[in-house]
C-alpha positions in Angstrom: 68.4 35.1 84.4 69.8 32.5 86.3 68.2 32.1 90.0 71.0 33.3 93.0 70.3 31.4 95.8 71.9 32.0 99.5 73.6 29.2 99.2 75.6 30.1 96.1 76.1 33.5 97.9 77.6 31.5 101.0 79.7 29.3 99.1 81.2 32.1 97.0 82.0 34.2 100.1 83.5 31.2 101.9 85.6 30.5 98.7 86.8 34.1 98.3 86.7 36.3 101.5 84.8 38.8 99.4 81.9 40.3 101.5 78.5 39.0 101.1 76.7 41.5 98.7 79.5 41.5 96.5 79.5 37.9 96.0 75.6 38.3 95.3 76.5 41.0 92.6 79.4 39.1 91.5 77.1 36.1 90.8 74.1 38.4 89.3 76.8 39.9 87.0 78.0 36.3 85.3 74.6 34.7 85.4 75.6 32.1 88.7 78.5 31.1 86.9 80.8 30.5 90.1 84.3 30.5 88.5 83.5 33.3 86.5 82.1 34.8 89.6 85.2 34.2 91.1 87.3 35.8 88.3 85.0 39.1 88.6 85.5 39.4 92.3 89.0 39.3 91.7 89.0 41.7 88.9 87.5 44.1 90.6 89.8 43.4 93.6 87.4 42.4 96.1 88.9 38.3 96.6 92.5 37.6 97.4 94.2 35.2 94.9 93.0 31.7 95.1 96.0 30.0 97.2 94.1 27.6 99.6 94.1 24.2 99.1 91.0 22.3 99.4 89.7 22.0 102.7 90.0 18.3 104.2 86.6 16.6 103.7 86.9 12.8 104.5 89.1 11.2 107.0 91.5 7.8 106.7 95.2 8.1 106.0 97.9 8.8 103.6 100.8 6.2 103.2 104.5 6.5 101.4 106.3 3.4 100.8 110.0 3.8 99.2 112.8 1.4 98.0 116.1 3.6 96.5 115.0 5.2 93.0 111.2 4.3 93.2 108.0 5.6 95.9 104.6 5.2 96.2 101.9 7.3 97.7 98.7 6.3 98.6 95.7 7.7 100.1 92.8 5.2 102.1 89.9 7.2 103.3 87.5 6.5 106.1 84.7 8.0 107.6 86.1 8.5 110.7 89.4 9.7 112.8 89.0 6.9 115.0 89.5 4.2 112.2 92.3 6.1 111.2 94.0 4.9 114.5 92.8 1.4 114.1 95.6 -1.0 114.3 94.0 -3.0 111.8 93.2 -0.4 109.3 96.7 1.0 109.8 98.4 -1.8 108.7 96.3 -2.5 105.7 96.9 0.9 104.6 100.6 0.0 104.9 100.5 -3.5 103.2 98.4 -1.6 100.4 101.5 1.1 99.5 104.3 -1.7 100.0 102.5 -3.8 97.9 102.0 -1.1 95.2 106.0 -0.5 95.5 106.8 -4.1 95.4 104.7 -4.7 91.9 105.2 -1.1 90.1 101.8 -0.3 90.3 100.6 3.5 89.5 96.6 3.1 89.9 94.2 2.0 92.4 92.3 0.4 89.7 95.4 -2.3 89.4 95.7 -2.3 92.8 92.3 -3.8 94.0 93.0 -6.5 91.6 96.7 -7.9 93.2 96.0 -10.5 95.9 96.4 -9.2 99.4 99.0 -11.1 101.4 98.1 -14.3 103.1 94.3 -14.2 102.8 93.3 -15.6 99.3 91.4 -12.5 98.6 92.3 -9.8 96.3 92.9 -6.0 97.5 89.5 -5.3 96.9 88.2 -8.3 98.5 90.1 -7.6 101.6 88.7 -3.9 101.5 84.9 -5.3 101.5 86.2 -7.6 104.5 87.6 -4.9 106.4 84.4 -2.8 106.2 82.1 -5.4 107.3 84.8 -6.0 110.2 85.5 -2.2 111.4 81.4 -1.1 110.4 82.4 2.1 108.5 82.7 2.6 104.8 86.4 3.1 103.3 87.5 4.0 99.6 91.0 3.7 97.8 91.0 6.8 96.6 94.3 7.3 94.7 97.9 6.4 94.1 100.7 7.8 92.7 103.8 6.2 91.7 107.5 8.3 91.3 110.6 6.7 89.7 114.0 8.0 88.6 116.9 5.9 86.5 119.4 6.7 88.8 119.2 8.7 92.3 116.3 8.9 94.6 112.7 9.1 95.6 112.4 10.8 99.1 109.4 10.5 101.3 108.1 12.7 104.2 104.9 12.4 106.2 103.7 15.3 108.4 102.6 14.6 111.8 102.7 10.7 111.3 100.5 8.6 113.5 102.3 5.9 113.0 105.7 5.2 110.3 104.9 6.0 106.9 101.5 7.2 107.8 99.5 10.1 108.3 97.4 13.1 107.1 100.0 14.4 104.3 102.2 12.6 102.3 105.0 13.4 99.9 107.4 12.4 97.4 110.2 14.0 95.7 112.3 12.5 92.8 115.7 13.4 92.1 117.9 12.4 89.4 121.4 12.1 90.0 124.6 10.1 90.7 125.5 12.3 93.8 125.8 9.9 97.2 122.6 8.4 98.9 122.8 9.8 101.6 123.3 13.8 100.0 120.4 12.7 98.0 118.0 11.3 101.1 119.0 15.0 103.2 118.1 17.1 100.4 115.0 14.7 99.4 114.0 15.1 103.2 114.1 19.2 103.1 112.5 19.6 99.6 109.7 17.1 100.4 109.0 19.1 104.1 108.9 22.2 101.8 106.6 20.7 99.4 104.4 19.9 102.3 104.4 23.4 103.6 104.2 25.5 100.6 101.8 23.5 98.8 103.1 23.7 94.9 100.9 23.6 92.1 103.3 22.5 89.5 107.1 21.4 89.1 108.0 24.0 86.8 106.3 27.1 84.8 106.1 25.0 81.8 103.9 22.5 83.8 101.6 25.0 84.9 97.9 24.7 83.0 98.2 27.4 80.1 94.6 28.3 80.4 95.0 28.7 84.3 98.2 31.0 83.3 95.7 33.0 80.8 92.9 33.6 83.9 95.8 35.3 86.0 97.0 37.4 83.1 93.8 38.8 82.1 93.1 39.4 86.1 96.6 40.9 86.4 95.9 43.0 83.2 92.1 44.3 84.2 93.7 45.5 87.8 97.2 47.3 85.9 95.0 49.1 83.6 92.6 50.8 86.1 95.7 52.2 87.5 95.6 54.8 84.3 99.4 54.0 83.2 100.9 54.1 80.0 100.5 50.8 78.0 104.3 50.5 78.3 104.3 50.4 82.2 101.1 48.4 82.0 103.1 45.6 80.5 105.5 45.3 82.9 103.2 45.8 85.9 101.4 42.4 84.3 105.0 40.4 83.7 106.0 41.6 87.0 102.6 40.5 88.5 102.8 37.1 86.9 106.3 36.4 87.9 105.2 36.7 91.5 102.5 34.3 90.8 105.0 31.8 89.4 106.7 32.0 92.8 104.0 31.5 94.3 102.9 28.4 92.8 105.5 27.0 90.9 108.0 24.7 93.0 111.2 25.5 91.3 110.5 29.2 91.5 109.1 29.3 95.0 111.3 30.6 97.8 112.7 27.6 100.5 110.4 27.6 103.4 113.7 26.6 105.5 115.6 30.0 105.0 112.9 32.1 103.2 115.2 33.5 101.1 116.7 31.0 98.2 114.9 29.7 95.5 114.4 26.2 95.5 116.1 25.5 91.9 118.9 27.5 93.5 118.9 25.1 96.5 118.8 22.0 94.1 121.8 23.8 92.5 123.7 24.5 95.7 123.8 20.9 96.7 124.6 19.7 93.1 128.3 21.9 93.1 129.0 20.6 96.6 128.4 16.7 96.1 130.4 17.4 92.4 127.3 16.0 90.8 124.3 17.1 88.6 121.0 17.0 90.5 117.6 17.2 88.7 114.2 17.7 90.5 112.4 15.7 88.4 109.2 15.2 89.8 107.2 15.4 93.1 103.8 14.1 94.8 101.8 16.0 97.5 98.8 13.9 99.0 96.6 16.1 101.6 94.0 13.5 102.8 90.6 14.3 101.9 91.3 17.3 99.6 89.2 17.9 97.1 86.3 15.8 98.8 82.9 17.5 99.6 80.8 16.5 102.3 77.1 16.8 102.2 76.2 20.3 104.2 73.6 19.2 106.4 70.9 21.6 108.0 70.8 20.5 111.7 67.5 22.0 112.2 66.2 20.7 108.9 67.1 17.4 110.2 65.1 18.0 113.7 62.2 19.0 111.8 62.3 16.0 109.5 62.9 13.9 112.8 59.6 15.1 114.8 57.6 14.8 111.7 
């Protein structure tokens, strides 16, 4: 039997929103397995569905750069918001995004080896130089590129600190022969929606089958707890799965700008108006620091160590 610590219970409580004792029981029942404990809580109806995005745990900037049917989004991390507002750091991040776009790069490892403009150094060497100059740790974390044969890749940055730089950056790829202005307008609205709605996939078929099965298992246990006939239970499960898709799948989500139109129908509506087929082929959403964990520090313990 695994030892259930107070920290494990606290972490599960923060993640699930369930009560302290329920979290302790869930961990006990699942032998300390964190993910299984979350599933246990949900099956018992003790936790809300996992819809929260990871809390930003690192600073820096997200940058976007687009050119017609191509675009990139890049995240460069630093330790503090102070550095994110530093002009030298902002110029560095913006230059990297433009360099990645120009060279058609798709990952940060390839970006690191590129010559940094007008310095005689590589990107990785320039990063080291900037770290020494500013005095704060920085990392090139991730890079995504999108492109379409014909159409447009459109970007949006939420709460820009400078043009193309901010805390949340989004790209949307639209394959179409429609006019550039119409695609740009549609793309920006869709990108704003992605920033706000945080979809997990473009379509239902893109969702992880394991994630779908986990949802089905939770809904199945909840439905059977109602005591209703099996024929009704299956309809309940399918109904809840449909609602789940509407929450996490971009094409199934409800457009945040009118709170009533399905995203797939928004795209179709513009296509009809423009007289040209439009296909939403992909998107990328970067939120600064998502998924990065900061070490939790015990201030009281630090004080005790400091005084010996």
